[in-house]
DSSP file (Angstrom, degrees, kcal/mol; ACC not computed):
  #  RESIDUE AA STRUCTURE BP1 BP2  ACC     N-H-->O    O-->H-N    N-H-->O    O-->H-N    TCO  KAPPA ALPHA  PHI   PSI    X-CA   Y-CA   Z-CA
    1    1 A X              0   0    0      0, 0.0     2,-0.3     0, 0.0     0, 0.0   0.000 360.0 360.0 360.0 135.4    0.0    0.0    0.0
    2    2 A X        -     0   0    0     34,-0.0     2,-0.5     1,-0.0    34,-0.1  -0.513 360.0-169.3 -64.7 123.2    1.2    3.5   -0.9
    3    3 A X        -     0   0    0     -2,-0.3     2,-0.5    34,-0.0    34,-0.4  -0.981   5.1-166.9-121.5 121.9    2.2    5.5    2.2
    4    4 A X        -     0   0    0     -2,-0.5    34,-0.1    32,-0.1     5,-0.0  -0.918  27.2-118.2-111.6 124.1    2.8    9.3    1.9
    5    5 A X     >  -     0   0    0     -2,-0.5     4,-2.1    32,-0.4     3,-0.3  -0.232  21.9-118.8 -59.3 152.4    4.6   11.0    4.9
    6    6 A X  H  > S+     0   0    0      1,-0.2     4,-2.4     2,-0.2     5,-0.2   0.855 113.9  59.8 -63.7 -34.8    2.5   13.7    6.6
    7    7 A X  H  > S+     0   0    0      1,-0.2     4,-1.9     2,-0.2    -1,-0.2   0.874 108.2  46.4 -70.0 -37.9    5.2   16.4    5.8
    8    8 A X  H  > S+     0   0    0     -3,-0.3     4,-2.1     2,-0.2    -1,-0.2   0.926 110.3  51.9 -66.7 -42.2    4.6   15.6    2.0
    9    9 A X  H  X S+     0   0    0     -4,-2.1     4,-2.6     1,-0.2    -2,-0.2   0.900 109.2  51.2 -57.7 -42.9    0.8   15.7    2.4
   10   10 A X  H  X S+     0   0    0     -4,-2.4     4,-2.7     1,-0.2    -1,-0.2   0.903 109.9  49.2 -65.7 -39.7    1.2   19.2    4.1
   11   11 A X  H  X S+     0   0    0     -4,-1.9     4,-2.1     2,-0.2    -1,-0.2   0.887 110.3  50.8 -67.6 -35.3    3.3   20.5    1.2
   12   12 A X  H  X S+     0   0    0     -4,-2.1     4,-2.4     2,-0.2    -2,-0.2   0.947 112.2  47.7 -60.8 -48.7    0.7   19.2   -1.3
   13   13 A X  H  X S+     0   0    0     -4,-2.6     4,-2.2     1,-0.2    -2,-0.2   0.921 111.1  49.5 -60.0 -50.6   -2.1   20.9    0.6
   14   14 A X  H  X S+     0   0    0     -4,-2.7     4,-2.5     2,-0.2    -1,-0.2   0.884 110.1  51.9 -58.1 -38.4   -0.2   24.2    0.9
   15   15 A X  H  X S+     0   0    0     -4,-2.1     4,-2.4     2,-0.2    -2,-0.2   0.931 108.1  51.2 -62.1 -44.5    0.5   24.1   -2.8
   16   16 A X  H  < S+     0   0    0     -4,-2.4     4,-0.5     1,-0.2    -2,-0.2   0.858 111.0  48.4 -58.2 -40.6   -3.1   23.5   -3.6
   17   17 A X  H  < S+     0   0    0     -4,-2.2     3,-0.4     2,-0.2    -1,-0.2   0.863 111.0  50.2 -68.5 -36.4   -4.0   26.5   -1.4
   18   18 A X  H  < S+     0   0    0     -4,-2.5    -2,-0.2     1,-0.2    -1,-0.2   0.952 111.5  47.7 -65.2 -42.8   -1.4   28.8   -3.1
   19   19 A X  S >< S+     0   0    0     -4,-2.4     3,-1.6    -5,-0.2    -1,-0.2   0.543  91.9 158.8 -83.0  -5.5   -2.5   28.0   -6.6
   20   20 A X  T 3   +     0   0    0     -4,-0.5     3,-0.1    -3,-0.4    30,-0.0  -0.398  59.6  29.0 -53.7 129.1   -6.3   28.5   -5.9
   21   21 A X  T 3  S+     0   0    0     -2,-0.1    -1,-0.3    -5,-0.0    -2,-0.1  -0.985 113.9  71.6 -95.4  -5.4   -8.4   29.1   -7.9
   22   22 A X  S <  S-     0   0    0     -3,-1.6     2,-0.3     1,-0.1    28,-0.3  -0.345  96.4 -96.8 -68.4 149.7   -6.4   27.1  -10.5
   23   23 A X        -     0   0    0     26,-3.1    26,-0.2    29,-0.4     2,-0.2  -0.547  42.8-136.6 -67.3 124.2   -6.1   23.3  -10.2
   24   24 A X        +     0   0    0     -2,-0.3    56,-2.2    26,-0.1     2,-0.3  -0.543  26.9 179.9 -86.3 151.8   -2.8   22.5   -8.5
   25   25 A X  E     +AB  43  79A   0     18,-0.7    18,-2.9    54,-0.2     2,-0.3  -0.985   9.2 142.2-151.5 155.0   -0.6   19.7   -9.8
   26   26 A X  E     -AB  42  78A   0     52,-1.5    52,-3.3    -2,-0.3     2,-0.3  -0.985  36.2-105.9-174.8-176.8    2.7   18.1   -9.0
   27   27 A X  E     -AB  41  77A   0     14,-2.1    14,-3.4    -2,-0.3     2,-0.5  -0.916  12.6-148.2-126.3 150.3    4.9   15.0   -8.8
   28   28 A X  E     -AB  40  76A   0     48,-2.5    47,-2.6    -2,-0.3    48,-2.0  -0.990  26.1-160.9-113.0 124.2    6.1   13.0   -5.8
   29   29 A X  E     +AB  39  74A   0     10,-2.9     9,-3.3    -2,-0.5    10,-2.3  -0.700  12.7 175.5-105.8 156.7    9.5   11.6   -6.6
   30   30 A X  E     - B   0  73A   0     43,-1.7    43,-2.3    -2,-0.2     7,-0.2  -0.953  42.5 -64.9-155.2 167.8   11.3    8.7   -5.0
   31   31 A X  E >>  - B   0  72A   0      5,-0.4     3,-2.0    -2,-0.3     4,-0.6  -0.273  66.3 -95.7 -55.7 136.9   14.5    6.6   -5.3
   32   32 A X  T 34 S+     0   0    0     39,-2.7    -1,-0.1     1,-0.3    40,-0.0  -0.320 109.2  15.2 -55.7 129.5   14.5    4.5   -8.5
   33   33 A X  T 34 S+     0   0    0     -3,-0.1    -1,-0.3    -2,-0.0    -2,-0.1   0.449 109.1  86.7  88.1   2.1   13.2    0.9   -7.9
   34   34 A X  T <4 S-     0   0    0     -3,-2.0    -2,-0.1     2,-0.1     3,-0.1   0.725  72.6-147.3-103.5 -21.3   11.7    1.7   -4.4
   35   35 A X     <  +     0   0    0     -4,-0.6     2,-0.6     1,-0.2    -3,-0.1   0.787  53.5 140.1  53.9  25.1    8.1    3.0   -5.1
   36   36 A X        -     0   0    0     -5,-0.4    -5,-0.4   -34,-0.1     2,-0.3  -0.904  53.3-134.9-106.9 114.7    8.8    5.2   -2.0
   37   37 A X        +     0   0    0     -2,-0.6   -32,-0.4   -34,-0.4    -7,-0.2  -0.496  42.5 150.2 -64.7 114.4    7.4    8.8   -2.1
   38   38 A X        +     0   0    0     -9,-3.3     2,-0.4    -2,-0.3    -8,-0.2   0.685  53.5  35.0-122.0 -29.5   10.2   11.0   -0.8
   39   39 A X  E     -A   29   0A   0    -10,-2.3   -10,-2.9     2,-0.0     2,-0.4  -0.990  61.5-145.7-141.2 129.1   10.1   14.5   -2.4
   40   40 A X  E     -A   28   0A   0     -2,-0.4     2,-0.5   -12,-0.2   -12,-0.2  -0.796  13.1-167.6 -90.6 135.2    7.1   16.6   -3.5
   41   41 A X  E     -A   27   0A   0    -14,-3.4   -14,-2.1    -2,-0.4     2,-0.1  -0.950  13.9-145.0-119.4 104.3    7.8   18.8   -6.6
   42   42 A X  E     -A   26   0A   0     -2,-0.5     2,-0.3   -16,-0.2   -16,-0.2  -0.443  18.2-158.2 -65.7 138.3    5.1   21.4   -7.1
   43   43 A X  E     -A   25   0A   0    -18,-2.9   -18,-0.7    -2,-0.1     2,-0.3  -0.895  17.0-111.8-119.4 156.2    4.4   22.0  -10.8
   44   44 A X        -     0   0    0     -2,-0.3     2,-0.9   -20,-0.1    12,-0.5  -0.647  26.7-124.2 -81.3 139.9    2.8   25.0  -12.5
   45   45 A X  B >   -D   55   0B   0     -2,-0.3     3,-0.8     1,-0.2    10,-0.2  -0.766  22.3-165.1 -74.0 104.2   -0.5   24.5  -14.1
   46   46 A X  T 3  S+     0   0    0      8,-3.1    -1,-0.2    -2,-0.9     9,-0.1   0.792  86.0  55.1 -66.6 -26.9    0.2   25.5  -17.6
   47   47 A X  T 3  S-     0   0    0      7,-0.6    -1,-0.3   -24,-0.1     3,-0.1   0.726  92.0-146.7 -78.1 -18.8   -3.4   25.7  -18.4
   48   48 A X    <   +     0   0    0     -3,-0.8     2,-0.4     6,-0.2     5,-0.1   0.940  48.0 146.2  46.9  55.9   -4.1   28.1  -15.5
   49   49 A X        -     0   0    0      3,-0.6   -26,-3.1   -26,-0.2    -1,-0.2  -0.941  54.5-148.9-123.8 137.6   -7.6   26.5  -15.2
   50   50 A X  S    S+     0   0    0     -2,-0.4    35,-0.1   -28,-0.3   -26,-0.1   0.508 100.2  44.9 -82.5  -1.5   -9.6   25.9  -12.1
   51   51 A X  S    S+     0   0    0      1,-0.3     2,-0.3   -28,-0.1    31,-0.2   0.513 120.0  13.9-122.4  -7.3  -11.2   22.7  -13.7
   52   52 A X        -     0   0    0     -3,-0.1    -3,-0.6    29,-0.1   -29,-0.4  -0.984  64.7-135.3-159.6 167.6   -8.2   20.8  -15.3
   53   53 A X        -     0   0    0     -2,-0.3     2,-0.3    -5,-0.1    -8,-0.1  -0.886  11.0-171.9-129.5 160.9   -4.4   20.8  -15.3
   54   54 A X        -     0   0    0     -2,-0.3    -8,-3.1    -5,-0.1    -7,-0.6  -0.913  21.1-133.0-155.1 122.0   -1.6   20.6  -17.8
   55   55 A X  B     -D   45   0B   0     -2,-0.3     2,-0.4   -10,-0.2   -10,-0.1  -0.545  28.7-116.2 -71.9 141.5    2.1   20.2  -17.2
   56   56 A X     >  -     0   0    0    -12,-0.5     4,-2.7    -2,-0.2     5,-0.2  -0.636  21.3-136.6 -66.4 124.9    4.4   22.6  -19.2
   57   57 A X  H  > S+     0   0    0     -2,-0.4     4,-1.9     1,-0.2    -1,-0.1   0.850 103.5  49.6 -59.3 -38.4    6.5   20.4  -21.5
   58   58 A X  H  > S+     0   0    0      2,-0.2     4,-2.6     1,-0.2    -1,-0.2   0.943 110.5  48.7 -63.0 -52.6    9.6   22.3  -20.8
   59   59 A X  H  > S+     0   0    0      1,-0.2     4,-2.9     2,-0.2    -2,-0.2   0.947 111.9  51.2 -50.8 -49.9    9.0   22.1  -17.0
   60   60 A X  H  X S+     0   0    0     -4,-2.7     4,-2.7     2,-0.2    -1,-0.2   0.894 108.7  50.7 -57.3 -41.6    8.4   18.3  -17.3
   61   61 A X  H  X S+     0   0    0     -4,-1.9     4,-2.3    -5,-0.2     5,-0.3   0.981 111.6  47.5 -62.5 -56.7   11.6   17.9  -19.3
   62   62 A X  H  X S+     0   0    0     -4,-2.6     4,-2.2     1,-0.2    -2,-0.2   0.885 112.4  50.6 -50.5 -41.0   13.6   19.7  -16.7
   63   63 A X  H  X S+     0   0    0     -4,-2.9     4,-3.1    -5,-0.2    -1,-0.2   0.948 110.2  48.4 -65.7 -46.7   11.9   17.7  -14.0
   64   64 A X  H  X S+     0   0    0     -4,-2.7     4,-2.0     1,-0.2    -2,-0.2   0.841 112.7  48.9 -62.3 -35.4   12.7   14.3  -15.7
   65   65 A X  H  X S+     0   0    0     -4,-2.3     4,-2.0    -5,-0.2    -1,-0.2   0.909 112.8  47.9 -67.3 -42.0   16.4   15.4  -16.2
   66   66 A X  H  X S+     0   0    0     -4,-2.2     4,-2.2    -5,-0.3    -2,-0.2   0.952 113.5  46.8 -65.3 -49.9   16.7   16.4  -12.5
   67   67 A X  H  X>S+     0   0    0     -4,-3.1     5,-3.5     1,-0.2     4,-0.7   0.909 111.4  52.4 -60.2 -39.6   15.1   13.2  -11.3
   68   68 A X  H ><5S+     0   0    0     -4,-2.0     3,-0.7     1,-0.2    -1,-0.2   0.907 108.6  50.1 -62.2 -40.3   17.4   11.2  -13.7
   69   69 A X  H 3<5S+     0   0    0     -4,-2.0    -1,-0.2     1,-0.2    -2,-0.2   0.848 114.6  45.3 -69.4 -35.2   20.4   13.0  -12.3
   70   70 A X  H 3<5S-     0   0    0     -4,-2.2    -1,-0.2    -5,-0.2    -2,-0.2   0.509 113.4-116.3 -86.2  -2.2   19.2   12.1   -8.7
   71   71 A X  T <<5S+     0   0    0     -4,-0.7   -39,-2.7    -3,-0.7     2,-0.3   0.889  72.2 137.0  64.6  40.4   18.4    8.6   -9.5
   72   72 A X  E   < -B   31   0A   0     -5,-3.5     2,-0.3   -41,-0.3    -1,-0.2  -0.726  36.3-164.6-108.1 157.5   14.8    9.4   -8.8
   73   73 A X  E     -B   30   0A   0    -43,-2.3   -43,-1.7    -2,-0.3     2,-0.6  -0.956  36.0 -90.4-128.4 159.5   11.5    8.5  -10.6
   74   74 A X  E     +B   29   0A   0     -2,-0.3   -45,-0.3   -45,-0.2     3,-0.1  -0.614  41.3 172.1 -68.9 122.3    8.0    9.7  -10.4
   75   75 A X  E     +     0   0A   0    -47,-2.6    22,-2.9    -2,-0.6     2,-0.3   0.804  64.9  14.9 -96.3 -39.0    6.2    7.8   -7.8
   76   76 A X  E     -BC  28  96A   0    -48,-2.0   -48,-2.5    20,-0.3     2,-0.4  -0.996  56.2-153.7-138.8 141.6    2.9    9.8   -7.6
   77   77 A X  E     -BC  27  95A   0     18,-1.6    18,-2.4    -2,-0.3     2,-0.4  -0.951  25.7-170.6-109.3 140.6    1.2   12.4   -9.8
   78   78 A X  E     +BC  26  94A   0    -52,-3.3   -52,-1.5    -2,-0.4     2,-0.3  -0.887  15.4 169.9-127.2 154.6   -1.1   14.6   -7.9
   79   79 A X  E     -BC  25  93A   0     14,-1.7    14,-3.3    -2,-0.4     2,-0.6  -0.970  40.0-109.2-157.7 153.4   -3.7   17.2   -8.7
   80   80 A X  E     - C   0  92A   0    -56,-2.2    12,-0.2    -2,-0.3    10,-0.0  -0.716  49.5-115.8 -79.8 122.4   -6.4   19.2   -6.6
   81   81 A X    >   -     0   0    0     10,-2.0     3,-1.8    -2,-0.6    10,-0.2  -0.255  13.0-123.6 -70.5 146.4   -9.6   17.7   -7.9
   82   82 A X  G >  S+     0   0    0      1,-0.3     3,-2.1   -31,-0.2    -1,-0.1   0.773 102.2  76.7 -61.0 -25.5  -12.1   20.0   -9.8
   83   83 A X  G 3  S+     0   0    0      1,-0.3    -1,-0.3   -32,-0.1    -2,-0.1   0.609  80.8  70.3 -70.6  -3.9  -14.9   19.3   -7.5
   84   84 A X  G <  S+     0   0    0     -3,-1.8     2,-0.5     7,-0.2     4,-0.4   0.404  73.7 140.2 -79.3  -2.4  -13.2   21.6   -4.9
   85   85 A X    <   +     0   0    0     -3,-2.1     2,-0.1     2,-0.1   -63,-0.0  -0.795  63.1  42.4 -87.4 125.7  -14.1   24.7   -7.1
   86   86 A X  S    S-     0   0    0     -2,-0.5     2,-0.3     3,-0.0     3,-0.3   0.593 112.8-116.2 -73.0 155.9  -15.0   27.1   -5.4
   87   87 A X        +     0   0    0      1,-0.2    -2,-0.1    -2,-0.1     3,-0.1  -0.399  64.6 131.7 -65.6 117.8  -12.2   26.4   -2.8
   88   88 A X  S    S-     0   0    0      1,-0.7     2,-0.3    -4,-0.4    -1,-0.2   0.478  78.7  -1.7-132.3 -37.0  -13.6   25.4    0.6
   89   89 A X  S    S-     0   0    0     -3,-0.3    -1,-0.7    -5,-0.2     2,-0.5  -0.846  76.8-105.1-142.2 178.9  -11.5   22.3    1.4
   90   90 A X        +     0   0    0     -2,-0.3     2,-0.5    -3,-0.1   -77,-0.1  -0.958  27.2 177.5-118.8 120.9   -8.8   20.3   -0.4
   91   91 A X        -     0   0    0     -2,-0.5   -10,-2.0   -10,-0.2     2,-0.5  -0.972  16.5-161.9-113.4 134.2   -9.3   16.9   -2.1
   92   92 A X  E     -C   80   0A   0     -2,-0.5     2,-0.5   -12,-0.2   -12,-0.2  -0.962  12.6-139.0-125.9 125.9   -6.3   15.7   -3.8
   93   93 A X  E     -C   79   0A   0    -14,-3.3   -14,-1.7    -2,-0.5     2,-0.5  -0.715  18.6-161.0 -81.4 127.6   -6.2   13.0   -6.5
   94   94 A X  E     -C   78   0A   0     -2,-0.5     2,-0.6   -16,-0.2   -16,-0.2  -0.962   6.9-172.8-111.5 121.6   -3.2   10.7   -6.0
   95   95 A X  E     -C   77   0A   0    -18,-2.4   -18,-1.6    -2,-0.5    -2,-0.0  -0.845  17.6-139.6-121.2  92.2   -2.2    8.6   -8.9
   96   96 A X  E     -C   76   0A   0     -2,-0.6     2,-0.6   -20,-0.2   -20,-0.3  -0.193  16.4-135.1 -45.9 136.5    0.5    6.0   -8.5
   97   97 A X        -     0   0    0    -22,-2.9    -1,-0.1   -24,-0.1     2,-0.1  -0.887  22.7-127.0 -96.2 119.5    2.9    5.9  -11.4
   98   98 A X        -     0   0    0     -2,-0.6     2,-0.1     1,-0.1   -24,-0.1  -0.377  30.6-101.0 -67.1 142.0    3.5    2.3  -12.3
   99   99 A X        -     0   0    0     -2,-0.1     2,-0.5   -26,-0.0    -1,-0.1  -0.369  34.3-151.2 -62.4 133.2    7.2    1.2  -12.5
  100  100 A X        -     0   0    0     -2,-0.1     2,-0.3    -3,-0.1    -1,-0.0  -0.949   9.2-160.5-107.4 131.4    8.6    1.1  -16.0
  101  101 A X        -     0   0    0     -2,-0.5     2,-0.7     2,-0.0     0, 0.0  -0.783  16.2-133.4-104.2 148.6   11.5   -1.3  -16.8
  102  102 A X        -     0   0    0     -2,-0.3    -2,-0.0     1,-0.1     0, 0.0  -0.928  21.3-178.3-100.7 112.5   13.8   -1.2  -19.6
  103  103 A X              0   0    0     -2,-0.7    -1,-0.1     1,-0.2    -2,-0.0   0.193 360.0 360.0 -93.5  16.8   14.1   -4.7  -21.1
  104  104 A X              0   0    0      0, 0.0    -1,-0.2     0, 0.0    -2,-0.0   0.507 360.0 360.0 -85.6 360.0   16.6   -4.0  -23.7
C-alpha cells in the first residue's frame, strides 16, 4: 500500500491553497526501484484553469532530467480535484505511477 509522509501531504495541501483558484498539480519523486514517495515537486498548471491541469512540456523535461540526475523516478502524480471549486477544502487525487522497466 502506498504511504505518503505527513510532511509531504502538508506540502501538497499548501501548494493547492497557493494555486487556488487554479487546479494544482505536482509530482512526488522517490528513489529509482523503491516506489517510496520521498520528495514533492510542485508544478505550474500551464493551463491556468480551475477545472483541469496541464504540465508545461519544458518544465516536465527539466523535472525528468533532474530526477534522472538524482536517480529518482515519479512515484505519484497529484492534482487538486475540480470538485473543490470554489475552494472550501482540499481533495487531492493521488495517482501512483507504475514502474517502467527497460528490457533491452
